[in-house]
C-alpha positions, 0 to 999 in steps of 0.5 A: 589672148595675145599682148600686142604691146600697143597702148592708146589713149581715149580722147575726149569723145571716147574714141581710140585709134586702131593702128594700121598694122593691126587693122591690116592683120585683122582685115578691118577696112574703113567703114567695117563694123565692129562688135563690142563685148565685155568679158569680166573686166575686159572690152573685146572688139570683133569684126561684125559678120552677121551672115554665114561665111559660105552662103551668106544666109543670116538665119540659124547661125552658129559661131564655129572657130570664130566664124558665123556658119549657118546650120545647113552649111555646118551639116554639109561640112560635117560640123553638126 
């Protein structure tokens, strides 16, 4: 994991602000959904992508190199 050097305080409603530079770098736009994960004592945010990045199918997805790919497209790509 890479340290950005950015520190933010949590407000009284439990919110934090993601800096615009980080949102631009990570392609996070207004109204985008983020998934929240817990890994040990760390909170991980990831842009929510519920379907295959190639065909848009939401069934039989695998997570390959931080992207969702359906098994059909994975076979076509030679991943499986």
